C-alpha positions, 0 to 999 in steps of 0.5 A: 341304690335300691332298698335291698342294698341298704340292708345288705351293706348294714348286716348288724342293723338288719339283724337288729331290725329283724329281731325287733320285728319278731318281738313286735309281732310276737307281742302283737299276737298275744294282743290280737282279738280272736273271733270266727270272722272279721268284725264288721260294725254297722252303725245301728241304734235300737230305740225302745218304748213301752206303754203297759196295756196298750194294744199293737195298733195304739203303740204304732199310731201313738208311740212309733209314728211320732218317733219315726217322724223325728228320726226321719229328719236325722242325716245318714239314716239308710234304713228304719224298721219299727215293730209294735207289739202289746205294750212295746215298740222297737225301732231300729235305725241303720246309718251309713257306714261312714257315719260316726255311731256316737254322733248318730246316738246324739242325734237320736237322743235329740230326736227322742226329746223333740218327740216327747211332746207328741207321745202319750202323757201316761208313758211311764218313761222316756224311750231309750236307745242303745248302740247295737251291731246286727251282725253280733251274736251271743257269745255265752248263754247262762241258765238259772234253774230251780225247782223250789225258788220262784222264777220272779225271785231268780229273775230279781237276783239275775238282773240286780246282782249277776247282770251288774257284775257280768257287765263289768267283765272286760270284753262284755258289751251287753248282758240281757236277762230273759225268760221272765220279768220282775215281780209285780202286783197284778190287779184283774178288775171285774167289769160287772162289779165296777159297773154295779158301783158306777166306777169306770176303769179309768177311775179305778186306774187313777185311784191306784196310781194316786195311792201308790205314789211316793210324794212329799208330805210336807212339814210341821212348824212349831215355833222355831222347829220344823219337822219333816213328814216322811212316810212311804206310800208305795205298796209292794205286796198284793195284801197291801192293796186289798183294802185300798179305797177306790170310791165311796158309795152310799156313805160306804167305801168301795174296796179294791178287793170288792171289785178286783182280784189282786195277786202277787205276780210279775210284770210280763206274764207272757215271758218264759224261758225253758232249758230241757223242759225246765223253767229257766232264767237266761243270761244272754251275753254279747261281746264288745266290738273287737274284743277277744271272745275266747278271753272274755268267755274264760273270764266269765267262766272264772266268775261262775264259782263266785256266782254259785257261792252267792246264789242259794243252793237250790238255784242251779247255774249252767252254760247252755250255749258257748260259742268258743269251742268251734272258734277254738277248734277252727283257729287251732286247725288253721294255725296248725295248717299254717305251721305245717305249710311253712314246714313243708315249704322249707322241706321242699326248698331243701330237697331241691337246693340240697344245702342247709345254708340256702334253705335257711334264707327262705326259712328266715324270710318266711318266719319273719314275714308271718310273725311281723304281719301280726304287728301290722294286723294289730296296728290296723285293728285286724283280728285272728279269725279264719279269713286272716289266718287262711290268708297267711297260709296262702301268703307263705307260698308267695314269700317263699317264692320271692325268696327263692327267686332272689336267691337264684338270681344271686347264685347266677351272678356268683356262678359268673365269677362275681364275689358273693357281696357284689352278687347280692347287691346286683342280684337284688337290684335287678329284681327288687320290685 
């Protein structure tokens, strides 16, 4: 007994199974992720470290080198690339394709902890890492522009309000805010003035750091009562720094405003973003691996009216890059080609067989095969992309060819005088492979 004979002898079960395959495939089609190309995940981790004011050479020797020595001991690292700029160091680690990204992340965190003792003591914070996919590109870029609101305030709103809400959207993997930086107070010292008072740059830096620290102040104990002393020593505006005492010379205080220019500015003055020549803050949005890009972008766009209502009226929000239109167009074109190919194949079969009953057989086989494939694609983690749909288009010819060959062989046995039921069993047994 061959596999085809089982289904021929049980037509009711075969019909129910066919309906079940169609339902499973139709449901899976709605759940399949949509992307222009198949998702390829390279186990890659990006490590970033910052030391404000340090030149690239210092970053390479003092920050990048200790981290690289520790990362070189991690198993499965196939490529390590580091880039050092002023105040920033970035290291990209790529692992074997069979390496688990979560296990690699734990090893990277352990290496960062091991390298902490070799890093500069004045490093503001520990190096951070994140899982990235070098083949991943932004799916949406949103620009915030204004002619009246300062860019630092727009950046503050984008990073503290919009970025957090966008990160919670289903399918969003990462939201990067660029084009500017957070507000900050910048102090530009005059070396000549410092030298005249006998104050070094290190002494001035230490005085700024010590004054702007928010530390515990202690307690006042009076009998059975204890009073906590609380005050915030942190300074947020340039005007608060003007009268900061750096040192005493000849019994008189040397104020910060005497030796430096203090202004309200931003953390990174070299960051800038422009849209059509107008300064702008960019929200660069990446998708999660395997996410439906079209549904993700639609969900983000559905939130934009809410963001526009929250933002000040003088801030404009616009989409400057959207990857979904070409994806929608290409997938729609391939889907239309797939449907058209199926219709043409069925018409050609009818033109040669000249019977509706015989034409229905390859038509049903074609429909069930294609729709059922969506269920298999969902189980194996495939996506609806140009390559998978193109493969389905090509496969329509194979399915119809097989159906016609089986049909022709059964017809040959019927013409020899066998009954249709027996001819179906014998005909499929001969070519069931």
